[in-house]
Structure formats: C-alpha cells, structure tokens
VEXMI-493875 format. One record per atom (N, C-alpha, C, CB): residue number from 1; y, x, z; atom name; residue in one letter. Coordinates in Angstrom, 3 decimals, decimal comma, m for minus. Atoms other than C-alpha are relative to their C-alpha. Glycine has a CB too. Layout:
N
<drenvex k="NUM" py="Y" px="X" pz="Z" a="CA" r="A"/>
...
// end
This chain:
80
<drenvex k="1" py="0,994" px="m0,486" pz="m0,945" a="N" r="M"/>
<drenvex k="1" py="38,427" px="29,077" pz="91,420" a="CA" r="M"/>
<drenvex k="1" py="0,503" px="1,311" pz="0,607" a="C" r="M"/>
<drenvex k="1" py="m1,387" px="0,196" pz="m0,693" a="CB" r="M"/>
<drenvex k="2" py="m0,440" px="m1,187" pz="m0,719" a="N" r="V"/>
<drenvex k="2" py="39,223" px="31,696" pz="94,029" a="CA" r="V"/>
<drenvex k="2" py="m1,232" px="0,798" pz="0,409" a="C" r="V"/>
<drenvex k="2" py="0,866" px="m0,379" pz="1,244" a="CB" r="V"/>
<drenvex k="3" py="1,139" px="m0,851" pz="m0,330" a="N" r="S"/>
<drenvex k="3" py="36,935" px="34,654" pz="94,617" a="CA" r="S"/>
<drenvex k="3" py="m0,321" px="m0,068" pz="1,491" a="C" r="S"/>
<drenvex k="3" py="0,279" px="1,449" pz="m0,414" a="CB" r="S"/>
<drenvex k="4" py="0,456" px="m0,007" pz="m1,391" a="N" r="T"/>
<drenvex k="4" py="34,919" px="34,884" pz="97,823" a="CA" r="T"/>
<drenvex k="4" py="0,777" px="1,030" pz="0,808" a="C" r="T"/>
<drenvex k="4" py="m1,510" px="0,290" pz="0,078" a="CB" r="T"/>
<drenvex k="5" py="m0,752" px="m1,058" pz="m0,683" a="N" r="E"/>
<drenvex k="5" py="36,698" px="38,134" pz="98,703" a="CA" r="E"/>
<drenvex k="5" py="1,419" px="m0,467" pz="0,324" a="C" r="E"/>
<drenvex k="5" py="0,047" px="1,277" pz="m0,868" a="CB" r="E"/>
<drenvex k="6" py="m1,371" px="0,476" pz="m0,206" a="N" r="A"/>
<drenvex k="6" py="40,125" px="36,531" pz="98,287" a="CA" r="A"/>
<drenvex k="6" py="0,062" px="m1,053" pz="1,097" a="C" r="A"/>
<drenvex k="6" py="0,567" px="m0,570" pz="m1,301" a="CB" r="A"/>
<drenvex k="7" py="m0,023" px="1,042" pz="m1,034" a="N" r="T"/>
<drenvex k="7" py="39,276" px="33,497" pz="100,415" a="CA" r="T"/>
<drenvex k="7" py="m0,272" px="0,601" pz="1,377" a="C" r="T"/>
<drenvex k="7" py="m1,039" px="m1,099" pz="m0,315" a="CB" r="T"/>
<drenvex k="8" py="0,288" px="m0,645" pz="m1,283" a="N" r="A"/>
<drenvex k="8" py="37,838" px="35,746" pz="103,137" a="CA" r="A"/>
<drenvex k="8" py="1,237" px="0,715" pz="0,532" a="C" r="A"/>
<drenvex k="8" py="m1,166" px="0,994" pz="m0,143" a="CB" r="A"/>
<drenvex k="9" py="m1,220" px="m0,691" pz="m0,426" a="N" r="L"/>
<drenvex k="9" py="41,021" px="37,858" pz="103,209" a="CA" r="L"/>
<drenvex k="9" py="1,074" px="m0,987" pz="0,446" a="C" r="L"/>
<drenvex k="9" py="0,536" px="0,876" pz="m1,133" a="CB" r="L"/>
<drenvex k="10" py="m0,997" px="1,006" pz="m0,372" a="N" r="L"/>
<drenvex k="10" py="43,241" px="34,786" pz="103,288" a="CA" r="L"/>
<drenvex k="10" py="m0,353" px="m0,646" pz="1,331" a="C" r="L"/>
<drenvex k="10" py="0,116" px="m1,071" pz="m1,090" a="CB" r="L"/>
<drenvex k="11" py="0,408" px="0,637" pz="m1,261" a="N" r="R"/>
<drenvex k="11" py="41,224" px="33,162" pz="106,054" a="CA" r="R"/>
<drenvex k="11" py="0,231" px="0,940" pz="1,179" a="C" r="R"/>
<drenvex k="11" py="m1,484" px="m0,421" pz="m0,058" a="CB" r="R"/>
<drenvex k="12" py="m0,218" px="m0,980" pz="m1,068" a="N" r="K"/>
<drenvex k="12" py="41,328" px="36,353" pz="108,131" a="CA" r="K"/>
<drenvex k="12" py="1,484" px="0,091" pz="0,341" a="C" r="K"/>
<drenvex k="12" py="m0,540" px="1,388" pz="m0,415" a="CB" r="K"/>
<drenvex k="13" py="m1,442" px="m0,067" pz="m0,229" a="N" r="H"/>
<drenvex k="13" py="45,100" px="36,496" pz="107,686" a="CA" r="H"/>
<drenvex k="13" py="0,501" px="m1,256" pz="0,717" a="C" r="H"/>
<drenvex k="13" py="0,744" px="0,181" pz="m1,333" a="CB" r="H"/>
<drenvex k="14" py="m0,429" px="1,259" pz="m0,621" a="N" r="I"/>
<drenvex k="14" py="45,616" px="32,817" pz="108,570" a="CA" r="I"/>
<drenvex k="14" py="m0,467" px="m0,067" pz="1,454" a="C" r="I"/>
<drenvex k="14" py="m0,545" px="m1,212" pz="m0,793" a="CB" r="I"/>
<drenvex k="15" py="0,563" px="0,055" pz="m1,355" a="N" r="Q"/>
<drenvex k="15" py="43,379" px="33,183" pz="111,640" a="CA" r="Q"/>
<drenvex k="15" py="0,834" px="0,798" pz="1,008" a="C" r="Q"/>
<drenvex k="15" py="m1,433" px="0,527" pz="m0,009" a="CB" r="Q"/>
<drenvex k="16" py="m0,889" px="m0,734" pz="m0,905" a="N" r="R"/>
<drenvex k="16" py="45,954" px="35,635" pz="113,050" a="CA" r="R"/>
<drenvex k="16" py="1,044" px="m0,921" pz="0,620" a="C" r="R"/>
<drenvex k="16" py="0,691" px="1,145" pz="m0,746" a="CB" r="R"/>
<drenvex k="17" py="m1,066" px="0,902" pz="m0,436" a="N" r="F"/>
<drenvex k="17" py="48,339" px="32,695" pz="113,457" a="CA" r="F"/>
<drenvex k="17" py="m0,508" px="m1,340" pz="0,512" a="C" r="F"/>
<drenvex k="17" py="0,952" px="m0,235" pz="m1,128" a="CB" r="F"/>
<drenvex k="18" py="0,529" px="1,310" pz="m0,378" a="N" r="I"/>
<drenvex k="18" py="46,212" px="29,559" pz="113,742" a="CA" r="I"/>
<drenvex k="18" py="m1,493" px="m0,038" pz="m0,285" a="C" r="I"/>
<drenvex k="18" py="0,733" px="m1,140" pz="m0,759" a="CB" r="I"/>
<drenvex k="19" py="1,437" px="0,136" pz="0,194" a="N" r="S"/>
<drenvex k="19" py="42,554" px="28,687" pz="114,102" a="CA" r="S"/>
<drenvex k="19" py="m0,283" px="m1,243" pz="m0,833" a="C" r="S"/>
<drenvex k="19" py="m0,736" px="m0,070" pz="1,359" a="CB" r="S"/>
<drenvex k="20" py="0,435" px="1,134" pz="0,813" a="N" r="L"/>
<drenvex k="20" py="41,086" px="26,484" pz="111,387" a="CA" r="L"/>
<drenvex k="20" py="m1,499" px="m0,168" pz="0,171" a="C" r="L"/>
<drenvex k="20" py="0,371" px="0,201" pz="m1,502" a="CB" r="L"/>
<drenvex k="21" py="1,435" px="0,259" pz="m0,061" a="N" r="T"/>
<drenvex k="21" py="37,720" px="24,832" pz="111,785" a="CA" r="T"/>
<drenvex k="21" py="m0,582" px="0,166" pz="m1,398" a="C" r="T"/>
<drenvex k="21" py="m0,296" px="m1,428" pz="0,564" a="CB" r="T"/>
<drenvex k="22" py="0,644" px="m0,090" pz="1,318" a="N" r="D"/>
<drenvex k="22" py="35,180" px="25,172" pz="108,984" a="CA" r="D"/>
<drenvex k="22" py="0,325" px="m1,234" pz="m0,840" a="C" r="D"/>
<drenvex k="22" py="m1,532" px="0,153" pz="0,151" a="CB" r="D"/>
<drenvex k="23" py="m0,334" px="1,232" pz="0,725" a="N" r="N"/>
<drenvex k="23" py="35,894" px="21,536" pz="108,061" a="CA" r="N"/>
<drenvex k="23" py="1,429" px="0,047" pz="m0,543" a="C" r="N"/>
<drenvex k="23" py="m0,174" px="m1,225" pz="0,917" a="CB" r="N"/>
<drenvex k="24" py="m1,390" px="m0,124" pz="0,456" a="N" r="E"/>
<drenvex k="24" py="39,658" px="22,203" pz="107,855" a="CA" r="E"/>
<drenvex k="24" py="0,094" px="0,994" pz="m1,148" a="C" r="E"/>
<drenvex k="24" py="0,920" px="0,438" pz="1,160" a="CB" r="E"/>
<drenvex k="25" py="m0,003" px="m1,010" pz="1,056" a="N" r="W"/>
<drenvex k="25" py="39,036" px="25,303" pz="105,770" a="CA" r="W"/>
<drenvex k="25" py="m0,580" px="m0,582" pz="m1,292" a="C" r="W"/>
<drenvex k="25" py="m0,804" px="1,246" pz="0,440" a="CB" r="W"/>
<drenvex k="26" py="0,611" px="0,633" pz="1,177" a="N" r="D"/>
<drenvex k="26" py="36,770" px="23,306" pz="103,424" a="CA" r="D"/>
<drenvex k="26" py="0,965" px="m0,956" pz="m0,693" a="C" r="D"/>
<drenvex k="26" py="m1,269" px="m0,752" pz="0,403" a="CB" r="D"/>
<drenvex k="27" py="m1,011" px="0,879" pz="0,598" a="N" r="L"/>
<drenvex k="27" py="39,646" px="20,861" pz="102,894" a="CA" r="L"/>
<drenvex k="27" py="1,084" px="0,799" pz="m0,731" a="C" r="L"/>
<drenvex k="27" py="0,642" px="m0,878" pz="1,082" a="CB" r="L"/>
<drenvex k="28" py="m1,041" px="m0,837" pz="0,591" a="N" r="L"/>
<drenvex k="28" py="42,033" px="23,701" pz="102,040" a="CA" r="L"/>
<drenvex k="28" py="m0,453" px="0,681" pz="m1,289" a="C" r="L"/>
<drenvex k="28" py="0,443" px="1,045" pz="0,996" a="CB" r="L"/>
<drenvex k="29" py="0,504" px="m0,808" pz="1,114" a="N" r="I"/>
<drenvex k="29" py="39,848" px="25,653" pz="99,599" a="CA" r="I"/>
<drenvex k="29" py="0,240" px="m0,618" pz="m1,387" a="C" r="I"/>
<drenvex k="29" py="m1,470" px="0,231" pz="0,186" a="CB" r="I"/>
<drenvex k="30" py="m0,214" px="0,545" pz="1,346" a="N" r="P"/>
<drenvex k="30" py="40,073" px="23,193" pz="96,663" a="CA" r="P"/>
<drenvex k="30" py="1,452" px="0,094" pz="m0,494" a="C" r="P"/>
<drenvex k="30" py="m0,433" px="m1,437" pz="m0,023" a="CB" r="P"/>
<drenvex k="31" py="m1,418" px="m0,081" pz="0,372" a="N" r="H"/>
<drenvex k="31" py="43,874" px="23,603" pz="96,701" a="CA" r="H"/>
<drenvex k="31" py="0,454" px="1,435" pz="m0,287" a="C" r="H"/>
<drenvex k="31" py="0,856" px="m0,592" pz="1,108" a="CB" r="H"/>
<drenvex k="32" py="m0,338" px="m1,397" pz="0,237" a="N" r="L"/>
<drenvex k="32" py="43,763" px="27,390" pz="96,330" a="CA" r="L"/>
<drenvex k="32" py="m0,242" px="0,367" pz="m1,457" a="C" r="L"/>
<drenvex k="32" py="m0,814" px="0,917" pz="0,922" a="CB" r="L"/>
<drenvex k="33" py="0,137" px="m0,471" pz="1,368" a="N" r="Q"/>
<drenvex k="33" py="44,238" px="29,079" pz="92,989" a="CA" r="Q"/>
<drenvex k="33" py="0,356" px="1,477" pz="m0,036" a="C" r="Q"/>
<drenvex k="33" py="0,898" px="m0,816" pz="m0,973" a="CB" r="Q"/>
<drenvex k="34" py="m0,260" px="m1,431" pz="0,117" a="N" r="E"/>
<drenvex k="34" py="43,979" px="32,782" pz="92,249" a="CA" r="E"/>
<drenvex k="34" py="0,773" px="0,254" pz="m1,288" a="C" r="E"/>
<drenvex k="34" py="m1,327" px="0,818" pz="0,025" a="CB" r="E"/>
<drenvex k="35" py="m0,823" px="m0,322" pz="1,166" a="N" r="K"/>
<drenvex k="35" py="46,636" px="34,138" pz="89,915" a="CA" r="K"/>
<drenvex k="35" py="0,265" px="1,491" pz="0,012" a="C" r="K"/>
<drenvex k="35" py="1,339" px="m0,808" pz="m0,002" a="CB" r="K"/>
<drenvex k="36" py="m0,252" px="m1,437" pz="0,124" a="N" r="K"/>
<drenvex k="36" py="46,872" px="37,711" pz="88,695" a="CA" r="K"/>
<drenvex k="36" py="1,262" px="0,196" pz="m0,819" a="C" r="K"/>
<drenvex k="36" py="m1,210" px="0,740" pz="m0,655" a="CB" r="K"/>
<drenvex k="37" py="m1,247" px="m0,296" pz="0,688" a="N" r="L"/>
<drenvex k="37" py="50,284" px="39,015" pz="87,712" a="CA" r="L"/>
<drenvex k="37" py="m0,050" px="1,410" pz="m0,565" a="C" r="L"/>
<drenvex k="37" py="1,203" px="m0,164" pz="0,948" a="CB" r="L"/>
<drenvex k="38" py="m0,133" px="m1,325" pz="0,604" a="N" r="S"/>
<drenvex k="38" py="50,907" px="41,907" pz="85,354" a="CA" r="S"/>
<drenvex k="38" py="1,222" px="0,681" pz="0,598" a="C" r="S"/>
<drenvex k="38" py="0,116" px="m0,093" pz="m1,557" a="CB" r="S"/>
<drenvex k="39" py="m1,162" px="m0,745" pz="m0,465" a="N" r="K"/>
<drenvex k="39" py="53,340" px="44,650" pz="86,275" a="CA" r="K"/>
<drenvex k="39" py="1,248" px="m0,560" pz="m0,681" a="C" r="K"/>
<drenvex k="39" py="m0,158" px="1,525" pz="m0,289" a="CB" r="K"/>
<drenvex k="40" py="m1,289" px="0,550" pz="0,455" a="N" r="N"/>
<drenvex k="40" py="56,934" px="43,355" pz="85,920" a="CA" r="N"/>
<drenvex k="40" py="m0,046" px="m1,480" pz="m0,365" a="C" r="N"/>
<drenvex k="40" py="0,481" px="0,773" pz="m1,187" a="CB" r="N"/>
<drenvex k="41" py="0,072" px="1,446" pz="0,220" a="N" r="Q"/>
<drenvex k="41" py="55,715" px="39,745" pz="85,614" a="CA" r="Q"/>
<drenvex k="41" py="0,559" px="m0,703" pz="1,233" a="C" r="Q"/>
<drenvex k="41" py="m1,472" px="m0,461" pz="m0,290" a="CB" r="Q"/>
<drenvex k="42" py="m0,611" px="0,723" pz="m1,102" a="N" r="F"/>
<drenvex k="42" py="57,625" px="37,242" pz="87,743" a="CA" r="F"/>
<drenvex k="42" py="m0,932" px="m1,065" pz="0,559" a="C" r="F"/>
<drenvex k="42" py="1,299" px="m0,633" pz="m0,447" a="CB" r="F"/>
<drenvex k="43" py="0,691" px="1,109" pz="m0,660" a="N" r="F"/>
<drenvex k="43" py="55,991" px="34,941" pz="90,278" a="CA" r="F"/>
<drenvex k="43" py="0,923" px="m1,216" pz="m0,002" a="C" r="F"/>
<drenvex k="43" py="m0,422" px="0,382" pz="1,462" a="CB" r="F"/>
<drenvex k="44" py="m1,019" px="1,046" pz="0,040" a="N" r="I"/>
<drenvex k="44" py="59,198" px="32,908" pz="90,502" a="CA" r="I"/>
<drenvex k="44" py="1,272" px="0,631" pz="m0,554" a="C" r="I"/>
<drenvex k="44" py="0,243" px="m0,635" pz="1,427" a="CB" r="I"/>
<drenvex k="45" py="m1,231" px="m0,514" pz="0,580" a="N" r="Q"/>
<drenvex k="45" py="62,455" px="33,271" pz="88,620" a="CA" r="Q"/>
<drenvex k="45" py="1,208" px="m0,669" pz="0,635" a="C" r="Q"/>
<drenvex k="45" py="0,009" px="m0,210" pz="m1,516" a="CB" r="Q"/>
<drenvex k="46" py="m1,249" px="0,467" pz="m0,584" a="N" r="E"/>
<drenvex k="46" py="65,973" px="32,894" pz="89,908" a="CA" r="E"/>
<drenvex k="46" py="0,442" px="m1,306" pz="m0,651" a="C" r="E"/>
<drenvex k="46" py="1,093" px="1,065" pz="m0,146" a="CB" r="E"/>
<drenvex k="47" py="m0,502" px="1,274" pz="0,488" a="N" r="G"/>
<drenvex k="47" py="67,327" px="29,375" pz="89,612" a="CA" r="G"/>
<drenvex k="47" py="m1,076" px="m1,053" pz="m0,206" a="C" r="G"/>
<drenvex k="47" py="0,719" px="0,213" pz="m1,273" a="CB" r="G"/>
<drenvex k="48" py="1,093" px="0,953" pz="0,169" a="N" r="K"/>
<drenvex k="48" py="63,890" px="27,745" pz="89,379" a="CA" r="K"/>
<drenvex k="48" py="m0,629" px="m0,298" pz="1,355" a="C" r="K"/>
<drenvex k="48" py="m1,062" px="0,544" pz="m0,988" a="CB" r="K"/>
<drenvex k="49" py="0,672" px="0,388" pz="m1,236" a="N" r="K"/>
<drenvex k="49" py="62,133" px="25,825" pz="92,134" a="CA" r="K"/>
<drenvex k="49" py="m1,487" px="0,281" pz="m0,134" a="C" r="K"/>
<drenvex k="49" py="0,249" px="m1,496" pz="0,327" a="CB" r="K"/>
<drenvex k="50" py="1,421" px="m0,313" pz="m0,006" a="N" r="E"/>
<drenvex k="50" py="58,645" px="26,928" pz="93,060" a="CA" r="E"/>
<drenvex k="50" py="m0,679" px="m0,816" pz="1,086" a="C" r="E"/>
<drenvex k="50" py="m0,239" px="1,514" pz="0,216" a="CB" r="E"/>
<drenvex k="51" py="0,745" px="0,807" pz="m0,958" a="N" r="K"/>
<drenvex k="51" py="56,074" px="24,737" pz="94,790" a="CA" r="K"/>
<drenvex k="51" py="m1,201" px="0,754" pz="0,562" a="C" r="K"/>
<drenvex k="51" py="m0,459" px="m1,292" pz="m0,652" a="CB" r="K"/>
<drenvex k="52" py="1,147" px="m0,795" pz="m0,426" a="N" r="N"/>
<drenvex k="52" py="53,507" px="27,492" pz="95,289" a="CA" r="N"/>
<drenvex k="52" py="0,426" px="1,086" pz="0,974" a="C" r="N"/>
<drenvex k="52" py="m0,700" px="0,621" pz="m1,207" a="CB" r="N"/>
<drenvex k="53" py="m0,222" px="m1,151" pz="m0,857" a="N" r="I"/>
<drenvex k="53" py="53,184" px="30,246" pz="97,847" a="CA" r="I"/>
<drenvex k="53" py="m0,937" px="1,108" pz="m0,467" a="C" r="I"/>
<drenvex k="53" py="m0,234" px="m0,353" pz="1,512" a="CB" r="I"/>
<drenvex k="54" py="0,817" px="m1,127" pz="0,446" a="N" r="A"/>
<drenvex k="54" py="51,736" px="33,709" pz="97,309" a="CA" r="A"/>
<drenvex k="54" py="m0,627" px="0,710" pz="1,188" a="C" r="A"/>
<drenvex k="54" py="0,840" px="0,984" pz="m0,823" a="CB" r="A"/>
<drenvex k="55" py="0,690" px="m0,874" pz="m0,940" a="N" r="F"/>
<drenvex k="55" py="49,237" px="35,797" pz="99,211" a="CA" r="F"/>
<drenvex k="55" py="m0,445" px="1,206" pz="m0,813" a="C" r="F"/>
<drenvex k="55" py="m1,227" px="m0,726" pz="0,715" a="CB" r="F"/>
<drenvex k="56" py="0,271" px="m1,199" pz="0,782" a="N" r="V"/>
<drenvex k="56" py="49,060" px="39,365" pz="97,909" a="CA" r="V"/>
<drenvex k="56" py="m1,319" px="0,613" pz="0,478" a="C" r="V"/>
<drenvex k="56" py="1,172" px="1,027" pz="0,122" a="CB" r="V"/>
<drenvex k="57" py="1,305" px="m0,564" pz="m0,330" a="N" r="I"/>
<drenvex k="57" py="45,480" px="40,632" pz="97,801" a="CA" r="I"/>
<drenvex k="57" py="m0,051" px="1,479" pz="m0,350" a="C" r="I"/>
<drenvex k="57" py="m1,114" px="m0,755" pz="m0,732" a="CB" r="I"/>
<drenvex k="58" py="0,028" px="m1,385" pz="0,458" a="N" r="E"/>
<drenvex k="58" py="45,997" px="43,838" pz="95,860" a="CA" r="E"/>
<drenvex k="58" py="1,300" px="0,302" pz="m0,734" a="C" r="E"/>
<drenvex k="58" py="m1,232" px="0,264" pz="m0,917" a="CB" r="E"/>
<drenvex k="59" py="m1,230" px="m0,406" pz="0,677" a="N" r="G"/>
<drenvex k="59" py="49,111" px="45,694" pz="94,753" a="CA" r="G"/>
<drenvex k="59" py="1,239" px="m0,298" pz="0,818" a="C" r="G"/>
<drenvex k="59" py="0,105" px="m0,682" pz="m1,332" a="CB" r="G"/>
<drenvex k="60" py="m1,294" px="0,220" pz="m0,640" a="N" r="N"/>
<drenvex k="60" py="52,768" px="45,081" pz="95,529" a="CA" r="N"/>
<drenvex k="60" py="0,702" px="m1,194" pz="m0,633" a="C" r="N"/>
<drenvex k="60" py="0,882" px="1,260" pz="m0,104" a="CB" r="N"/>
<drenvex k="61" py="m0,829" px="1,096" pz="0,492" a="N" r="L"/>
<drenvex k="61" py="55,121" px="42,139" pz="95,182" a="CA" r="L"/>
<drenvex k="61" py="1,408" px="0,257" pz="0,510" a="C" r="L"/>
<drenvex k="61" py="m0,543" px="m1,411" pz="0,468" a="CB" r="L"/>
<drenvex k="62" py="m1,379" px="m0,335" pz="m0,352" a="N" r="R"/>
<drenvex k="62" py="58,820" px="42,909" pz="95,116" a="CA" r="R"/>
<drenvex k="62" py="0,843" px="m1,266" pz="m0,044" a="C" r="R"/>
<drenvex k="62" py="0,579" px="1,084" pz="m0,958" a="CB" r="R"/>
<drenvex k="63" py="m0,860" px="1,178" pz="m0,109" a="N" r="Q"/>
<drenvex k="63" py="61,336" px="40,270" pz="96,209" a="CA" r="Q"/>
<drenvex k="63" py="1,452" px="0,461" pz="m0,078" a="C" r="Q"/>
<drenvex k="63" py="m0,272" px="m0,787" pz="1,332" a="CB" r="Q"/>
<drenvex k="64" py="m1,397" px="m0,374" pz="0,158" a="N" r="F"/>
<drenvex k="64" py="64,953" px="40,480" pz="95,061" a="CA" r="F"/>
<drenvex k="64" py="0,783" px="m1,160" pz="m0,605" a="C" r="F"/>
<drenvex k="64" py="0,131" px="1,261" pz="m0,876" a="CB" r="F"/>
<drenvex k="65" py="m0,876" px="0,935" pz="0,703" a="N" r="Y"/>
<drenvex k="65" py="67,926" px="38,480" pz="93,781" a="CA" r="Y"/>
<drenvex k="65" py="1,017" px="0,831" pz="m0,764" a="C" r="Y"/>
<drenvex k="65" py="0,704" px="m1,008" pz="0,992" a="CB" r="Y"/>
<drenvex k="66" py="m1,001" px="m0,748" pz="0,763" a="N" r="T"/>
<drenvex k="66" py="70,634" px="39,427" pz="91,326" a="CA" r="T"/>
<drenvex k="66" py="1,404" px="m0,449" pz="0,394" a="C" r="T"/>
<drenvex k="66" py="m0,218" px="m0,187" pz="m1,520" a="CB" r="T"/>
<drenvex k="67" py="m1,408" px="0,259" pz="m0,286" a="N" r="R"/>
<drenvex k="67" py="74,323" px="39,692" pz="92,083" a="CA" r="R"/>
<drenvex k="67" py="0,808" px="0,857" pz="m0,966" a="C" r="R"/>
<drenvex k="67" py="0,366" px="0,317" pz="1,511" a="CB" r="R"/>
<drenvex k="68" py="m0,816" px="m0,704" pz="0,997" a="N" r="D"/>
<drenvex k="68" py="76,798" px="40,614" pz="89,363" a="CA" r="D"/>
<drenvex k="68" py="m0,870" px="0,851" pz="m0,931" a="C" r="D"/>
<drenvex k="68" py="1,046" px="0,889" pz="0,698" a="CB" r="D"/>
<drenvex k="69" py="0,881" px="m0,690" pz="0,942" a="N" r="G"/>
<drenvex k="69" py="73,878" px="41,617" pz="87,131" a="CA" r="G"/>
<drenvex k="69" py="m0,832" px="1,119" pz="0,592" a="C" r="G"/>
<drenvex k="69" py="0,801" px="0,547" pz="m1,095" a="CB" r="G"/>
<drenvex k="70" py="0,767" px="m1,072" pz="m0,642" a="N" r="E"/>
<drenvex k="70" py="72,388" px="44,049" pz="89,667" a="CA" r="E"/>
<drenvex k="70" py="m1,012" px="m0,580" pz="0,988" a="C" r="E"/>
<drenvex k="70" py="0,947" px="0,987" pz="0,721" a="CB" r="E"/>
<drenvex k="71" py="1,045" px="0,435" pz="m0,920" a="N" r="E"/>
<drenvex k="71" py="69,154" px="43,634" pz="91,610" a="CA" r="E"/>
<drenvex k="71" py="0,360" px="0,369" pz="1,433" a="C" r="E"/>
<drenvex k="71" py="m1,350" px="0,619" pz="m0,385" a="CB" r="E"/>
<drenvex k="72" py="m0,212" px="m0,212" pz="m1,428" a="N" r="Q"/>
<drenvex k="72" py="69,592" px="43,249" pz="95,364" a="CA" r="Q"/>
<drenvex k="72" py="m1,355" px="m0,193" pz="0,691" a="C" r="Q"/>
<drenvex k="72" py="1,099" px="m0,988" pz="0,580" a="CB" r="Q"/>
<drenvex k="73" py="1,334" px="0,124" pz="m0,592" a="N" r="P"/>
<drenvex k="73" py="66,292" px="44,018" pz="97,122" a="CA" r="P"/>
<drenvex k="73" py="0,011" px="m0,794" pz="1,300" a="C" r="P"/>
<drenvex k="73" py="m0,584" px="1,372" pz="0,250" a="CB" r="P"/>
<drenvex k="74" py="0,196" px="0,745" pz="m1,255" a="N" r="I"/>
<drenvex k="74" py="65,049" px="41,695" pz="99,856" a="CA" r="I"/>
<drenvex k="74" py="m1,165" px="0,624" pz="0,754" a="C" r="I"/>
<drenvex k="74" py="m0,265" px="m1,527" pz="m0,272" a="CB" r="I"/>
<drenvex k="75" py="1,164" px="m0,599" pz="m0,655" a="N" r="S"/>
<drenvex k="75" py="61,574" px="43,024" pz="100,601" a="CA" r="S"/>
<drenvex k="75" py="m1,031" px="0,411" pz="m1,045" a="C" r="S"/>
<drenvex k="75" py="m0,625" px="m0,984" pz="1,018" a="CB" r="S"/>
<drenvex k="76" py="1,148" px="m0,365" pz="0,826" a="N" r="I"/>
<drenvex k="76" py="58,449" px="44,599" pz="99,162" a="CA" r="I"/>
<drenvex k="76" py="m1,244" px="m0,300" pz="0,820" a="C" r="I"/>
<drenvex k="76" py="0,050" px="1,517" pz="m0,448" a="CB" r="I"/>
<drenvex k="77" py="1,259" px="0,334" pz="m0,654" a="N" r="L"/>
<drenvex k="77" py="55,077" px="43,119" pz="100,085" a="CA" r="L"/>
<drenvex k="77" py="m1,069" px="0,912" pz="m0,576" a="C" r="L"/>
<drenvex k="77" py="m0,374" px="m1,514" pz="m0,194" a="CB" r="L"/>
<drenvex k="78" py="1,020" px="m0,945" pz="0,443" a="N" r="K"/>
<drenvex k="78" py="52,283" px="45,707" pz="99,934" a="CA" r="K"/>
<drenvex k="78" py="m1,320" px="m0,323" pz="0,680" a="C" r="K"/>
<drenvex k="78" py="0,424" px="1,456" pz="0,299" a="CB" r="K"/>
<drenvex k="79" py="1,307" px="0,119" pz="m0,622" a="N" r="T"/>
<drenvex k="79" py="48,591" px="45,531" pz="100,518" a="CA" r="T"/>
<drenvex k="79" py="m0,378" px="1,352" pz="0,588" a="C" r="T"/>
<drenvex k="79" py="m1,069" px="m0,489" pz="m1,021" a="CB" r="T"/>
<drenvex k="80" py="0,392" px="m1,257" pz="m0,637" a="N" r="T"/>
<drenvex k="80" py="46,956" px="48,117" pz="102,720" a="CA" r="T"/>
<drenvex k="80" py="m1,376" px="0,423" pz="m0,454" a="C" r="T"/>
<drenvex k="80" py="0,031" px="m0,129" pz="1,517" a="CB" r="T"/>
// end
C-alpha cells in the first residue's frame, strides 16, 4: 500500500510529462509499492537485474558503479 501523500507526489511528477486520466491512474495504483531504504542500503546492486523503478519522496539516492574497487559517481537524486 502506498501512502496518499506519496501517490499525490508521484502523480504530480508524472503529470509534468504526460496526462493520465483518473481511470488510467486507477489502473496504475495497484502496481505501486512504497519501500523505505535505510542509510547505506542498496536499491539495486551491481551485477543484478532490477525490474523496479524508484521515485524518491524524501531523502537522497546516490547512483554509482565501481571500477577497480573504487566508487565512480553517476548522480545523486535529492528531494526538495
């Protein structure tokens, strides 16, 4: 179950790119799942395939890969 606040934020974000009718949104909602990550917890790990996507509601999500044992930053997603 996804909180009302989270679905409202996601819908507002999606509406910046495409308009969804209420019926289309109602079809999408059952497929949403809220997941809270602890600090330093991975959303996806190198070498593994992920079928999910993330929408950051609160906090930061750092994206990187490793090369020769060192982290190579790609981006940092922050909420405002």
